C-alpha positions in Angstrom: -36.8 4.2 -9.1 -34.3 7.0 -10.5 -30.8 6.0 -11.1 -29.6 8.0 -7.9 -31.6 5.9 -5.8 -30.7 2.4 -7.4 -26.7 3.8 -6.9 -27.6 4.6 -3.2 -29.5 1.3 -2.6 -26.6 -0.6 -4.0 -24.2 1.3 -1.8 -26.1 0.6 1.5 -26.1 -3.1 0.7 -22.3 -3.1 -0.3 -20.6 -1.0 2.5 -20.6 -2.0 5.9 -17.9 0.1 7.3 -17.3 3.9 7.9 -15.7 6.2 5.4 -12.0 6.4 5.5 -10.8 9.1 7.7 -8.9 10.8 4.5 -11.8 10.5 2.0 -13.0 14.2 2.4 -9.5 15.2 1.4 -9.8 13.4 -2.0 -11.4 14.8 -5.0 -13.2 12.4 -7.3 -13.9 12.7 -11.1 -17.5 13.5 -11.8 -18.2 10.1 -13.6 -17.1 8.1 -10.4 -19.9 6.4 -8.5 -19.1 5.1 -5.0 -20.5 1.7 -3.8 -21.2 0.2 -6.9 -19.1 -3.2 -7.3 -18.1 -4.1 -10.8 -19.8 -7.3 -11.8 -16.8 -9.4 -12.6 -14.6 -8.2 -9.7 -14.7 -11.6 -7.3 -14.0 -14.1 -10.3 -11.2 -11.6 -11.6 -10.0 -11.4 -7.7 -10.1 -15.4 -7.3 -8.3 -15.7 -10.6 -5.7 -13.6 -9.2 -5.3 -15.3 -5.5 -4.8 -18.7 -7.5 -2.1 -17.3 -9.9 -0.7 -16.1 -6.7 -0.9 -19.2 -4.8 2.8 -19.9 -4.7 3.9 -16.5 -3.4 6.9 -16.2 -5.0 6.9 -12.8 -5.8 9.5 -10.2 -4.5 6.9 -8.7 -2.3 6.3 -12.4 -0.7 9.7 -12.6 0.4 11.2 -9.2 1.1 8.0 -7.0 1.0 7.9 -3.8 3.5 6.0 -6.4 5.9 8.6 -9.0 6.0 11.4 -6.2 6.8 10.7 -5.0 10.8 12.7 -7.4 13.1 10.3 -9.2 15.3 12.7 -9.8 18.1 13.0 -6.0 18.9 10.4 -4.7 21.6 6.7 -3.6 20.1 7.7 0.1 19.6 11.0 -0.6 17.8 9.4 -3.1 15.5 6.6 -0.6 14.7 9.1 2.2 14.2 11.1 -0.2 11.7 7.8 -0.9 10.0 7.2 2.5 9.4 10.8 3.3 8.2 10.7 0.2 5.5 7.4 1.8 4.1 9.3 5.5 3.9 12.1 3.7 2.1 10.0 1.8 -0.4 8.7 4.4 -2.2 9.6 4.5 -6.0 12.0 1.4 -5.0 12.1 -2.2 -5.7 11.4 -4.6 -3.0 14.9 -5.9 -3.0 16.7 -2.6 -2.7 14.3 -1.5 0.3 15.3 -4.9 1.9 19.1 -4.3 1.4 18.9 -0.7 2.7 16.7 -2.2 5.9 19.4 -4.5 6.7 21.9 -2.0 6.7 20.0 0.2 8.8 19.4 -2.6 11.3 23.0 -3.4 11.6 23.6 0.4 12.4 20.8 0.3 15.0 17.5 1.2 13.7 15.7 3.2 16.4 14.3 6.6 16.7 17.3 7.7 18.9 19.9 6.0 16.9 18.2 7.9 13.6 18.2 11.2 15.5 21.8 10.7 16.2 23.4 9.7 13.1 24.9 12.4 10.8 22.0 13.0 7.8 25.0 11.9 5.2 25.8 8.8 7.0 22.0 8.3 7.1 22.0 9.0 3.4 25.1 6.5 2.6 23.4 3.5 4.3 20.4 4.0 2.2 21.9 5.1 -1.0 20.2 1.7 -2.9 16.9 3.1 -2.6 15.2 5.9 -4.5 15.5 9.5 -3.5 17.6 8.4 -0.6 19.0 12.3 0.5 15.4 13.2 0.5 14.3 9.9 2.7 17.1 10.5 4.9 16.1 13.7 6.0 12.6 12.6 6.4 13.6 9.6 8.6 15.7 12.2 11.0 12.7 14.4 11.2 10.0 11.7 11.9 12.5 10.1 14.3 12.6 13.2 16.2 8.9 13.9 16.4 8.2 10.3 17.5 10.8 10.9 20.6 9.2 14.2 21.3 5.5 13.3 20.8 4.8 9.5 21.0 7.6 8.5 23.6 9.6 7.1 20.8 6.5 4.8 19.4 4.6 5.6 16.3 1.1 7.1 15.9 -1.7 4.7 15.9 -4.0 6.6 13.7 -4.1 7.5 10.1 -4.3 11.1 10.7 -1.1 10.9 13.0 0.9 8.9 10.5 0.2 11.0 7.5 1.1 14.4 9.6 4.8 12.5 9.8 7.2 14.1 7.1 7.5 11.9 4.2 4.6 9.4 4.9 1.7 9.7 2.8 -1.8 7.5 2.7 -0.7 4.4 1.2 2.3 4.3 3.7 -0.1 5.1 6.6 -2.4 2.1 5.6 -0.3 -0.3 5.2 2.0 0.7 8.5 -1.3 0.5 10.9 -1.6 -3.0 9.0 1.6 -4.1 9.8 2.7 -2.0 12.9 -0.8 -2.2 14.9 -2.5 -5.1 13.3 -5.5 -2.8 12.4 -6.6 -2.7 9.0 -8.5 0.7 8.6 -8.1 1.3 5.0 -6.6 -0.1 1.7 -2.9 0.6 1.0 -3.1 1.6 -2.9 0.1 1.9 -4.8 0.8 2.1 -8.3 0.5 -1.6 -8.9 -3.0 -1.6 -7.2 -4.0 1.6 -9.1 -2.8 0.2 -12.4 -4.2 -3.0 -12.2 -7.9 -2.1 -10.6 -8.1 0.1 -14.1 -6.8 -2.7 -16.5 -9.6 -5.0 -14.9 -12.2 -2.3 -15.5 -13.0 -2.1 -11.9 -13.2 1.9 -12.2 -11.6 4.7 -14.2 -9.7 6.9 -11.6 -6.6 9.2 -12.3 -4.5 8.3 -9.2 -4.0 5.7 -6.0 -5.8 8.0 -3.7 -9.0 8.0 -5.9 -8.6 4.4 -6.8 -8.4 3.8 -2.4 -11.6 5.9 -1.9 -13.5 3.8 -4.7 -12.0 0.4 -3.6 -12.9 1.0 0.2 -16.8 2.1 -1.0 -17.8 -1.7 -2.2 -14.7 -3.9 -1.8 -15.9 -6.4 1.4 -13.6 -5.5 4.3 -12.6 -9.2 4.6 -10.3 -8.3 1.5 -8.7 -5.0 2.4 -5.8 -6.7 4.5 -4.7 -9.0 1.3 -5.5 -7.0 -1.9 -2.1 -5.1 -1.6 -0.1 -7.8 -1.4 -2.3 -9.9 -4.1 -2.0 -7.2 -6.3 1.8 -6.1 -6.1 3.0 -9.8 -6.6 0.6 -10.2 -9.5 2.2 -6.7 -10.8 5.6 -7.9 -10.5 5.2 -11.5 -11.9 2.5 -11.0 -14.7 0.5 -8.1 -15.0 3.6 -5.6 -15.8 2.9 -2.1 -16.8 5.0 -2.4 -20.0 4.8 -6.4 -21.1 1.8 -7.8 -19.2 1.9 -11.8 -19.7 -1.7 -12.5 -20.6 -1.3 -15.6 -22.9 -2.2 -17.9 -20.0 -3.4 -15.6 -17.6 -6.7 -16.8 -16.0 -8.5 -13.4 -16.5 -7.4 -13.6 -20.3 -11.5 -13.9 -21.1 -12.5 -11.2 -18.2 -9.8 -8.6 -18.6 -10.2 -5.6 -21.2 -6.5 -6.1 -21.9 -6.5 -9.9 -22.0 -9.4 -10.4 -24.6 -7.1 -9.6 -27.4 -5.5 -13.1 -26.5 -8.7 -15.2 -26.8 
């Protein structure tokens, strides 16, 4: 059997879900093969789950999925889930939570966001990165939601990424948090970096990583991999100074092996 046929056979055996609606827009390096699971991924992933058992990372207490007000009507809860993810880009979870609390105290609804002056909105979220730009995005998005969706948010990836300031990672995590619908994997810099560190793939950016992950990772893990990896990155697998000495993956990780 030719190598291309082997790859196709493995892909057919592993992938049991349709490709993400955003896959066609992602250009992959020529060396990337879809549908081929790395041999050690399950051992490595189970080790991360074990190391994350305490759920004590910032993402576990003040991550975006924890920030929408569940006492609000469902459309407002969903809107707040979207806003929390819009705020989170290039911002620590603690600062995203601080900005969300300020917005919720002001009244975090699409109509309030349209009515509030841009300068006031920017001041309310000044603790997050690129707050001036995000204030504009929130106002523009709120106006679209009122005009096109009756104040609710889109219930599809395509609809979400069409909103100002909403990228694929935000869209996938919004679908999961707001609509309880995991249609893809939310891949941020933590997930992208750790997947490459573990040797699961060799990709250039989070979107390439998402496409590759979705091609072989069993769907049962799609909803939890972001939380697992982000917390692991916050507490142990730091980009600048990873704590490898007592990591459960130190013998099965290309970086950790030097501590054997």
